N, C-alpha and C positions, 0 to 999 in steps of 0.2 A: 504494500500500500504506500503510495507516494503522498506526502503531506505538503500542501502548498502553504507557504507562510510569507506573503508579500509584505506584511506589516507586523513584525514580531514586537512583543511588548518588552521594552528595556532589554533587548538582546536575547530574550528567552525563546528559543526555537521549539517547534513541536517535536523535533527529534529528541531534544533533551527532556522534554516532558514525557515522551514515551519511554525513554531510558529510566527515568525516575519511577514511572509507574511499574515497569517491569521489575525494578529492584524492590519496590514496596510489595508487589505481588509475591515475589520469591520469599521476602522476609516474613510476610503473613503466613505462608505455608510452613516455613521453617519454625516459626514461633508456635503455630498451632500444633505441629508435630511434637515439638519438645515439651509443650505444656499439656498436651492431650486435651486441648480445649479449643473452641471456635474463636477465631479472631473477630472482634466486634466491628471492624471497619471493612466495608466493601467498596472497592473502586469501580467506577463505571466510566466508560469512554466510548464515544462514537465519532465517526468521520463520515460526512456526506459530501459527495461531489455531484453536481448536476449541470449539464450543458443545456442551454435553452436557445432557441432561435425564434424570434418574433418578427413577423412581416406585416407591415401596415398598421402597427400599433406598438405601444410600450405599456408598461405597468401604470402609466399616468393617463392614457387615453389614446384615441385614434391619432395616427401620425404617419406621414409618408416617409417611412424609414424601415430598414431591415437591420436588426440588432441581434448578433450572436454573442453569447457571453457564458462564462463559467461561474457558478455559484459554489462556494466552498464553506462548509460549516463544521466546526470542531467543538466537541463538548467533553468536559472532564468533570466527574462528580465523585463525591465521597459520602457514603452513608454509614452512620454509626448507630448501632442498635444495642441496647442494654435493657433487658426486661421490657417494661412498657414504655420506655423512652426511646425516641428516635431523633436524630439530627442529620440533616442533609444539606450539602452545599454543592452547587454546580456552576462551573465557568463555561462561557461560550465565546468562541472566536469565529466571526463570520465575515466573508468578503465577497464582493462582486468583482469579477476580473474581466477586463476588456469590454465592458458595457459602454454604450454611448452616453448613458446617464451618469451624472456625477453626484457627489454628496450635496452640492449646492442645489440640485434639482429637487431635493427632498427636505432640506432643512434639518430639524432636530429629530425627525422620525424617518430613518432610512431603512427600507425593507431589505436591503442587500448588505449593508456594512454595519458591523458591531464588533470592533476590535476587542480583544480579550477582556471580558467583563463578567459581572455576576448575574447569572440567569435565575438561580434559585438559592435560597438560604433560609431554611425553616427548622423549627423544632416541633415535635409532636409528642403527645403523651396520652396514653390510654388510662382513663379513670377506671380502675379495676372494680370499684364498688358500684359503678353504674355502667350501662352500655353506652358510654360517652367517650369521644375522642376530641382532643384539642390540638389545633395546628396553628402556628403563628409564624409569620415571616414572609419572605418572598417566595411565591409559589404559583402553580398553574391551576386554573379553575376550569372545569369541564363539566357541562350538563347538557342533557338532551342530545346526545351524540354530537356534541360541539356546535349545535345549531343556535343555542341561546347564550351559552358561555363556551368559548373554545379557544385554544392557544393559537390557532392559525399556523400549524406546524409546517405546512407546505412552504410558506414564506421562509426566506433564508434566515431571518433573525427571529422568527416567531412573531405573530401579530400582537398577542396579548400576554403579558405576565403581570403579576399583581403583588403588592405589599398588602397582606390580608391577615385577619384573625378569624378563624373558622371553628365552629362547634359542629360535631357530627354525632348523631344519635341513631342507633340501629337496635331494633327489638323484634325478632322474628321476621315476619314479612313486611314490617313497617320500618322506614328510615326517614330521617329529617336532617337537613344541614342548614346552618345559618351563618352568615359572615358579613363582615365589613371590609371593604377593599378600596385601594387606590391603584389605578393603572400606572405602570412604569413606562417611561420613555425608553426606547432602544436608541440611545444617543450615540451617533458615530464619532462625536468629538470629545465627550467626557464620560466619566463614570456614570452608569445608569442609576443616578440618584434622583433625577427629576420625575415628577408625576404629573399626570393630566389634571387640569383644574376642575375636577369633579370628584364627588364621593359616591360610593355605591353601597347600599345596604340590600341584602337579599336573603330569602329563605326558600328552600326547596323541600318537598316532602313527597314520598311515594309509597305505594302499597302494591305488593306482588302476590299473586295467587295463581299457581300452576303456570300456564303459558301466557298469562295476561298481566298487565300492570296499569295502574292509574297514578299519574304524577301531577303535581301542581307547584306553582312558584309565585312569588311576589318580589319585585325588585324596585328600588328607588334609585334613580340617578339624579344627583343634585349638584349643580355647579355651572360653570361657564359653558355655553353652547359652542359646538365646534364651528370654527370659522367666524366667530363674532365675539368682540370684547364687550359688547353693550347689552347682550341678552342673557339673562339667567335662565337656566333650564331646570325645571323641577318635574321630572317625568316618572310616572309609575308604569310598570309593565306587570301584567298578571297573566298566567297561562294555565291551561288544563290539557293534559296529554293522555291519550289512550293508545295502548299498544298490545298486540297479542297475535296468536296463531289460531287459525280455524282449520279443522280437518288435518292438522299436523303439517300442512304444506302451504297454506295460504297465509301470508303475513300481512297484517293490517296495522296502520299507524295513522294517527291524526291529532292535530292540536290547534288551539285557538289562543291568540295573544292580543287582547285589547290593551291600548295605552291611553293614559289621560294625565292631566297636569297642566303646567304652563310653560311656554317658551317665550320669555320676556313677558309681554302683556297679552300674548295670544293663548287662548285655551287649546289644549291638545286633544284631538279626537282621532285616533289612528288604530289600525288593526293589522295583524299578521296571522297567517294560517298556513297549514300544510296538511296534505292527505296523500297517502300512498298505499298501493296494494302490490304484493309480489307473490310469485308462485314458483316453486322448485319442482322441475319435472323429473320423473324417473327415467333417466336416459343417460347414455354415455356422455362424459364431459360435464355432468352435473349442471345442466343449464338452468338458469333462473331468469325469468322475465318479470319486469315490473313497470308500473305506471305511477307517476307522481305529479302533484300540482302544488306549487308554492305561490303564496300571495302576500304582497305588502302594499298597503294603501298609499296613495299619493295625495298631494294637496290639490283639491278641486279648483281653488281660486287663490293664488298667492296674494291677492289684494283684499281679501275679506276679513283679515285680522283673526284667522283661525288656522291652526296648524294641523294638517291632515296626513303628513308624511310619516310613515312608520319608521322607527329608528333602527331596527335590526338588532337591538340589544347589544350583546358583545360576542356574537357567534362567528365562527369561522365561515368563510364563503368558498373555500378552495374546492370542496368536494360536491357542492350542492347546486350552484347556479352557473354551471358551465365551468370546465376545468381551465378555460382561458382567462378567467377572472375579469370578464368584461362587465360584470354586473354585481351590484350590492343588493342586499335584501331590503330595498327601498323603492317605492313606486314601481312595482314589478309584478307581472304575471308570468310564471314559468311552467310550461307544459313539458313533461319529460317522459321519455320511454327508454328503457335500458335492457340490455341482454348481458348476462354474465356467464362465463364458461371456465372450466378447469381442464384444459387439454392434457396436462400432466399433473402428477401428484403435488409438485411444488410450484405449479404455474397457474396464474389467474389472468383472465382476459375480460375486459369490460368495454362495451360500446354504448355510448349515451347519445341520445338525440334530444335537443331542446328547441322549443319555440318560445321566443320571448316577446312580451308586449308590455307597454307601459299601462299602469292603472289609470292615470290622469294625464292628458296630453299637455296641460299647462304647467305641470311639474317637470322636474329634471329627469334626464337619464343619468342615474348615479353609477359611475364607473366603479370598478372593483375596489379602489382605494378611497371610496366615498367622494370622488371628484365629480362635480356637476358638469356634465357636458353641455346641456342646454337648459334653459329656464325661461318662463314667462313668455313675452312677446317674441323672443328669439328661439322659441322651443322647436320650431320646425313643424312639419305636418304629419298627422297620423299617429297611431299608437304602435304599429308594428316595428319592433326593433330588428328582428331577424331570426335566423336559424343557426344552431351550432351543432356540429358533429364532433365527438371526442372518442378517442380510442386509447386505452392504457393497458399495457402488458406488464405483469409482475412475475419475477422468477426468484425464488429463494434458493440460491445455489447451495448454501450451507446454513447452519443454525444462526450464524452471526453475520451473514453476507446476503444482501438482497439487491437485485437489479430491477430497474423499471425503465420502460421506454413508451413513448406515445406521441400522438399528434392531435391537433384540433383544427377545424376550419369553421369560420363564421361567415355566413351568407347574409349580407346587410339587407335590412328591410327599408321601407320608405322613410321611417323616422331617422335612421342612421344615415341614409343617403342625403337627407335634407340638410345635414350639417357638413356635407362635403366628403364623407367617408364612403366613397363609391366602391372601392375595391374590397374584395374579400380579405379577411385577416387569417393568417396562418400561424400555427404554433407547433414546434417540435421540441422534444426533450429526450435526454438519456441520463439516467441517474444510477449511482452506486451508493449504497449505505452499509457501513460496517460497524458492528458493535463489539466491544471487548469487555470481557468479564460480566 
């Protein structure tokens, strides 16, 4: 495995890091053998390399450009466990190599660059007298299959990580989590100590019985609205989710998320929803077919002093609204059909088709990084955004080594063409990911 380190931290190369890890690993085993006891520290390490080629767009929006680049991400962690106590720390070093975009194009939140920095650092404790766990510090939050809270792991630096305090309760088929969190900047210039100017309070609960589950949540986002220094955002999101199997092969899922509160002086009335059905056939290659529909309300009239745009909460978008990341979960209708196959024991293939429309024509097309492409009088004509076709192939060569490759093509609709993006957009990638220990 070759490690790329274009910007080492104070002369510390990844080769030296690997040597130190190997020495620690050998020392752990030697100590454990001599003491006939388990070493309480576990070292984790991963290296991911991905080459991407984008045509007629970038991560910031439609653009008459072809950009081929390498994304490199290195993570090193240490987990200490002693009885009911755990402590974990993880470093991340991420770089975008040979891309047309620079740090100045992103400012303080760069999705490609995050020189050696702190990704996670938390302590956790199991309260033995109660079915309760406590977790405090920098951590990852993931709920509802990453749709509501998700780390955004496909991105090179990870889209979300949090400084949070969390309580977790589990009793039989019932579980509940509650937390307070602040989102952390992935700052390419400084230590990741800065936080987004809002606070998040949230509670999730679920109940599972057999092959079905019922889940609910309530979240409050309070602070400065994105893109504005003048408006305070006080947004509640609440949701109910049903998920289960019917006849052992039909998989059903659906949820509804209303939002309310205030954005500046404007009352918020927004809605998000999703429904899906999947079926696993009894046939070679284990085929699975599925249909899904995702909805996020848009703003009917930007001048009526009411906010109708769904916020998307803090969910990942990489797996759900097209693999090309052309759309956020805002002012969107996404009709999806998928086919999954397993030609070999360690191989998975997936083909997705999406048809995208806006919910409201006078609201914006929200690009993957929440960039507004069009708005108001300059919004263009029509609701049809276009069609996207994605194919992804995964192969797990060994327990700790996985390869992925894929492509995507976007066929622009009338709304996209109205802003000058007449050409189809193409995306290709090849990725290797390796885990150690």
